[in-house]
C-alpha positions in Angstrom: -37.3 -50.4 -40.3 -33.7 -51.2 -40.7 -33.4 -48.5 -43.4 -35.0 -46.1 -41.0 -32.4 -46.9 -38.3 -29.6 -46.5 -40.8 -31.0 -43.1 -41.9 -31.3 -42.1 -38.2 -27.7 -43.3 -37.5 -26.4 -41.3 -40.5 -28.3 -38.2 -39.3 -26.8 -38.7 -35.8 -23.3 -39.0 -37.2 -23.9 -35.9 -39.3 -25.0 -34.0 -36.2 -21.9 -35.2 -34.2 -19.6 -34.2 -37.0 -21.3 -30.8 -37.2 -20.8 -30.3 -33.5 -17.2 -31.4 -33.7 -16.4 -29.1 -36.6 -18.2 -26.1 -35.1 -16.3 -26.1 -31.8 -14.9 -22.7 -30.8 -11.6 -21.8 -32.3 -8.5 -21.2 -30.1 -8.2 -17.5 -29.3 -5.7 -15.8 -31.6 -2.4 -14.5 -30.2 -2.1 -10.7 -29.8 -1.3 -9.0 -33.0 -0.3 -5.6 -31.6 1.7 -4.3 -28.7 1.7 -1.2 -26.5 4.6 -0.4 -24.2 3.8 2.0 -21.3 6.4 3.8 -19.1 4.6 4.8 -15.9 5.6 6.4 -12.6 6.0 4.2 -9.5 3.1 6.0 -7.9 0.8 4.7 -10.6 1.5 1.0 -10.0 -1.7 0.2 -7.9 -4.1 2.4 -10.0 -2.9 0.8 -13.2 -3.4 -2.7 -11.8 -7.0 -1.8 -11.7 -7.3 0.1 -15.0 -5.2 -1.9 -17.4 -7.3 -5.1 -17.3 -10.3 -2.9 -18.4 -8.3 -1.7 -21.4 -7.1 -5.2 -22.2 -10.6 -6.5 -22.1 -11.6 -4.1 -24.8 -8.4 -4.7 -26.9 -7.9 -8.4 -26.8 -5.5 -8.2 -29.8 -3.1 -6.0 -27.9 -0.2 -7.2 -25.7 0.3 -4.5 -23.0 3.7 -4.2 -21.5 4.4 -1.7 -18.7 7.6 -0.5 -17.1 7.6 1.3 -13.8 10.2 3.7 -12.4 10.8 7.2 -11.1 9.3 9.7 -13.6 12.6 11.5 -14.1 14.5 8.3 -14.8 11.8 7.1 -17.3 12.0 10.5 -19.1 15.7 10.2 -19.4 15.4 6.7 -20.9 12.9 8.0 -23.4 15.2 10.8 -24.4 17.9 8.1 -25.1 15.5 6.1 -27.3 13.9 3.6 -25.0 11.2 1.6 -27.0 8.2 3.2 -25.3 4.8 4.1 -26.8 3.1 6.0 -24.0 4.6 7.9 -21.1 2.7 8.4 -17.8 4.8 10.4 -15.3 3.5 11.8 -12.0 4.2 15.4 -13.0 3.4 17.3 -16.2 6.8 18.9 -15.9 8.4 15.7 -17.2 6.1 15.7 -20.3 6.9 19.4 -20.9 10.6 18.7 -20.8 10.2 16.1 -23.5 7.9 18.5 -25.4 10.5 21.2 -25.4 12.9 18.7 -27.0 10.5 17.8 -29.7 10.0 14.2 -28.3 6.3 14.3 -27.8 3.9 13.3 -30.7 0.6 15.1 -30.8 -0.9 16.8 -27.7 -0.5 15.5 -24.2 -3.7 14.1 -22.5 -4.7 15.0 -18.9 -6.6 12.3 -17.2 -6.8 13.2 -13.6 -5.3 15.0 -10.6 -4.7 14.3 -6.9 -3.4 16.0 -3.7 -0.2 15.9 -1.7 -1.1 14.5 1.7 0.4 13.9 5.1 0.3 10.3 6.2 1.2 8.4 9.4 1.3 4.7 10.2 -1.7 3.1 11.8 0.4 1.9 14.7 2.6 5.1 15.0 3.5 5.9 18.6 3.1 9.7 17.9 -0.4 11.2 17.7 -0.7 13.2 14.5 -3.9 15.1 13.9 -2.9 17.9 11.6 -0.1 19.3 9.5 0.8 21.7 12.3 1.7 18.6 14.4 4.9 18.3 12.3 6.4 20.8 14.7 5.9 18.4 17.6 9.3 17.3 19.1 8.0 13.7 19.2 7.9 13.7 15.3 11.5 12.7 14.8 11.6 11.4 11.3 9.7 12.8 8.3 9.8 10.8 5.1 9.8 12.8 1.8 10.7 12.0 -1.7 14.2 13.0 -2.9 13.6 16.0 -5.2 16.5 14.9 -7.3 14.9 11.6 -8.3 11.1 12.0 -7.8 8.3 14.3 -8.7 6.6 13.8 -5.3 9.8 15.0 -3.7 9.6 18.2 -5.7 6.1 18.9 -4.6 6.9 18.1 -1.0 9.9 20.4 -1.1 7.8 23.2 -2.5 5.1 22.7 0.2 7.6 22.6 3.1 9.3 25.8 1.8 6.1 27.7 1.2 4.7 26.6 4.6 7.9 27.9 6.2 8.7 24.5 7.7 12.0 24.0 6.1 14.4 25.5 8.6 12.6 23.9 11.6 12.3 20.4 10.1 15.3 19.9 7.8 17.3 17.8 10.3 14.3 15.3 10.5 14.0 14.5 6.8 14.4 10.9 5.7 14.5 10.6 1.9 13.0 8.0 -0.3 13.9 7.5 -4.0 10.3 7.7 -5.1 6.8 7.8 -3.6 6.6 4.1 -3.0 9.8 4.2 -0.9 8.3 7.1 1.2 5.2 5.1 1.7 7.2 2.1 2.8 9.2 4.1 5.3 6.0 5.2 7.1 4.2 1.8 6.8 7.2 0.0 8.4 7.5 2.6 11.2 10.9 3.8 10.0 9.4 7.3 9.8 6.7 8.9 11.9 5.0 10.7 9.0 5.5 11.2 5.3 4.4 13.3 2.4 3.0 11.4 -0.6 0.2 11.7 -3.2 -3.3 10.7 -2.1 -3.1 8.1 -4.9 -0.3 6.4 -3.1 -2.1 6.1 0.3 -5.7 5.6 -0.8 -5.5 1.8 -0.9 -2.7 1.1 1.7 -4.1 -0.4 4.9 -0.9 0.2 6.9 -1.1 4.0 6.8 -3.8 6.7 7.2 -4.2 10.1 5.7 -3.9 12.8 8.3 -4.6 15.8 6.1 -4.2 17.3 2.6 -1.7 20.0 2.1 -3.2 23.4 1.2 -3.8 23.7 -2.5 -2.0 27.1 -2.6 1.2 25.7 -1.0 2.4 24.0 -4.1 1.5 23.6 -7.8 -1.4 21.4 -8.6 -0.6 17.7 -8.9 -1.9 16.8 -12.4 -1.6 13.5 -14.2 -1.1 13.4 -17.9 0.1 11.0 -20.6 1.7 11.5 -24.0 2.7 9.4 -27.0 6.5 9.7 -27.4 8.8 9.9 -30.4 9.6 6.1 -30.2 6.0 5.1 -30.4 5.4 2.3 -33.0 1.6 2.5 -33.2 0.3 6.1 -32.7 -3.3 5.0 -33.4 -3.2 2.5 -30.5 -1.4 5.1 -28.3 -4.2 7.6 -28.9 -6.8 4.9 -28.2 -5.2 4.3 -24.8 -5.3 8.1 -24.1 -9.0 8.2 -24.9 -9.6 5.2 -22.7 -8.0 6.9 -19.7 -10.7 9.6 -19.7 -13.5 7.2 -20.3 -16.3 6.7 -17.7 -15.0 3.2 -16.9 -11.4 4.2 -16.4 -12.3 7.3 -14.4 -14.4 5.3 -12.0 -11.5 2.9 -11.3 -9.1 5.9 -10.8 -11.4 7.6 -8.3 -11.2 4.5 -6.1 -7.4 5.0 -6.0 -7.4 8.6 -4.9 -7.7 10.5 -8.2 -9.9 13.5 -8.9 -11.8 13.2 -12.2 -10.4 14.8 -15.3 -12.5 17.7 -16.3 -13.8 18.5 -19.8 -11.5 21.4 -20.2 -8.3 19.4 -19.4 -8.0 17.4 -22.6 -4.5 18.6 -23.2 -1.7 19.8 -21.0 -1.6 23.6 -20.7 1.6 25.5 -20.4 
């Protein structure tokens, strides 16, 4: 009986040792990195999308830098260590393409609209774009066309809608779309022109109306691997992920229209 207990004890010790040695290993550190330069207007959408990409690529350390599209493009031209560029206008990608600084073909992953917004507690009643003419609308926030893509689209809309001469004295400029949104949200402007993607998740503003589609060029979002990319395979995987069903569903929640099957590459 004693021998039986000894054998049982030895078996128990073997099992304990086996359990100890088979404990899960500590997760390995990331072995690859991906640096993304993205427009300020993409900050909130990418907060939702990037964790989905990271969950599928646990070996990748994703680093993201936000800024005005034009500023980021200039930094890339100067050799900033970036793998993938996500501006808020295809014009910026085309500028890099003309200089031979894009690797492969750009990837279109969505589009959105230019919208008129007002604050939820704004003292002026705004129901349509035509209400911009109301004398009570004293401050209109738009992006600075010199520093932001949203400013360029807003300027084209205002000019094509023949509003420019009447409204010019009321403009309040923001450096980028986020600054325009803040001006309206804080009540420092009565209305503003931003992308739908900027306003979709902001509880301090409401969308009054979309600008007519024929009043400005379409707002299309694309990405591209740039000349300083260190891992082109990983950059292409990120591009493919952005048009995946999972990423597109997250983007729609942030005001994007879905990328269509015939927009796999930016068209001149």
